[in-house]
C-alpha positions as CSV (number, residue, x, y, z in Angstrom):
1,M,-17.4,20.8,-4.2
2,F,-16.3,17.8,-6.4
3,Q,-19.3,16.4,-8.3
4,F,-17.7,13.6,-10.3
5,V,-14.6,12.6,-12.2
6,H,-14.7,14.9,-15.2
7,H,-11.8,13.2,-17.0
8,V,-8.7,11.2,-16.4
9,H,-5.8,12.3,-18.6
10,Y,-3.1,9.7,-19.5
11,V,0.1,10.4,-21.3
12,V,1.5,7.6,-23.5
13,Q,4.4,7.0,-25.9
14,N,2.1,6.0,-28.8
15,R,-1.6,6.9,-29.0
16,D,-2.4,4.4,-31.8
17,E,-0.9,1.5,-30.0
18,M,-2.8,2.3,-26.8
19,V,-6.1,2.6,-28.8
20,A,-5.4,-0.8,-30.3
21,Y,-4.7,-2.3,-26.8
22,L,-7.9,-0.8,-25.3
23,D,-9.9,-2.1,-28.2
24,K,-8.4,-5.6,-28.1
25,T,-8.4,-5.9,-24.3
26,F,-11.6,-4.1,-23.3
27,G,-13.6,-3.6,-26.5
28,M,-13.3,0.1,-26.1
29,K,-13.7,2.3,-29.2
30,P,-12.6,6.0,-29.0
31,T,-15.3,8.6,-29.2
32,D,-12.8,10.7,-31.2
33,L,-9.3,10.7,-32.5
34,I,-7.7,14.1,-32.9
35,E,-4.4,15.9,-33.5
36,H,-4.0,19.4,-32.2
37,R,-1.5,21.6,-30.4
38,N,1.4,19.1,-31.0
39,L,-0.7,16.3,-29.5
40,K,-2.3,13.1,-30.7
41,E,-5.3,12.3,-28.6
42,A,-7.9,9.6,-28.2
43,L,-11.0,10.5,-26.3
44,Y,-13.3,7.9,-24.7
45,D,-16.7,8.9,-23.1
46,I,-17.7,6.6,-20.2
47,D,-20.9,7.9,-18.6
48,K,-20.0,11.4,-17.2
49,T,-16.2,10.7,-17.3
50,Q,-13.9,11.0,-20.2
51,I,-10.6,9.2,-20.6
52,Q,-8.1,11.3,-22.5
53,I,-5.1,9.4,-24.0
54,T,-2.4,11.8,-25.2
55,E,0.8,11.3,-27.2
56,P,2.9,14.5,-27.0
57,L,4.5,15.3,-30.3
58,D,6.8,18.1,-29.1
59,P,9.7,16.6,-27.2
60,K,10.3,19.9,-25.4
61,S,6.8,20.1,-23.9
62,D,6.3,19.5,-20.2
63,M,4.2,16.4,-20.9
64,A,6.8,14.9,-23.2
65,Q,9.5,15.6,-20.6
66,K,7.5,13.9,-17.9
67,L,6.8,11.0,-20.2
68,A,10.6,10.6,-20.9
69,K,11.4,10.8,-17.2
70,D,8.6,8.7,-15.6
71,G,7.1,6.7,-18.5
72,P,3.5,6.4,-19.4
73,G,0.8,7.1,-16.8
74,V,-1.7,9.5,-15.4
75,W,-1.0,13.1,-16.3
76,H,-3.9,14.4,-14.1
77,V,-7.5,13.7,-12.9
78,A,-9.9,16.6,-13.4
79,W,-12.8,16.8,-11.0
80,G,-16.2,18.1,-12.2
81,V,-17.5,21.2,-10.4
82,N,-20.5,23.5,-10.7
83,D,-20.1,27.3,-11.0
84,I,-16.5,27.2,-11.9
85,R,-16.1,31.0,-11.8
86,K,-17.2,31.0,-8.1
87,V,-15.0,28.0,-7.4
88,A,-12.0,29.9,-8.9
89,K,-12.7,32.9,-6.7
90,D,-13.1,30.8,-3.6
91,L,-9.8,28.9,-4.3
92,A,-7.9,32.2,-4.8
93,A,-9.4,33.6,-1.6
94,K,-8.1,30.5,0.2
95,G,-4.6,31.3,-1.0
96,N,-4.3,29.0,-4.0
97,K,-2.3,30.3,-6.9
98,L,-4.2,29.6,-10.2
99,R,-3.1,29.6,-13.8
100,N,-4.3,32.7,-15.7
101,E,-5.5,36.0,-14.3
102,D,-9.0,34.8,-13.4
103,G,-8.0,31.2,-12.9
104,I,-10.1,29.9,-15.8
105,T,-8.8,28.2,-19.0
106,N,-10.9,27.4,-22.0
107,S,-10.0,23.8,-23.0
108,P,-9.7,23.1,-26.7
109,L,-12.0,20.2,-26.0
110,G,-14.9,22.5,-25.1
111,Y,-15.0,22.9,-21.4
112,L,-13.7,25.3,-18.7
113,T,-10.9,24.3,-16.3
114,I,-9.1,25.6,-13.3
115,N,-5.5,24.5,-12.9
116,I,-4.2,25.0,-9.4
117,D,-0.4,25.8,-9.3
118,R,1.6,22.9,-7.9
119,A,3.1,25.2,-5.3
120,S,-0.3,25.4,-3.8
121,T,-1.1,21.6,-4.0
122,H,2.0,20.2,-2.5
123,G,3.3,19.3,-6.0
124,M,0.3,17.5,-7.4
125,F,-1.3,18.6,-10.7
126,L,-4.9,19.3,-9.7
127,Q,-7.5,20.4,-12.2
128,L,-11.2,21.2,-11.9
129,A,-13.5,21.3,-14.9
130,E,-17.0,22.4,-15.8
131,G,-19.0,21.8,-19.0
132,G,-19.4,19.2,-21.7
133,R,-16.7,17.8,-23.7
134,K,-17.3,18.9,-27.3
135,L,-14.5,19.4,-29.7
136,K,-13.7,22.9,-31.0
137,R,-12.6,22.1,-34.5
């Protein structure tokens, strides 16, 4: 079912400081820098995988609360899949609780995702994704 790592999503205290660190240390330049939905993000395309660096701007958001509690780190890893609608149906048939009625979410970054409820995944944030990463501006 899993085809490749679609993206690795990190949460950080300061996006711009992390961008500077990645540039200085690894020579990495972001593909895009964006601000949307109370988030500042840096996106890096590395072959089929995207690295997503996010600074939450709303201190009440789940992401900001996890950052305050645990510090910077991986928010989630999304696995690339084919035929995401079929995958969502199969996961639901196997007893997984999915976010949204059909299990599919349209990412503001231009791809489709399935977010499996943590109650089904023994507490882990597990995301599956299909499609290219193009910004919807």
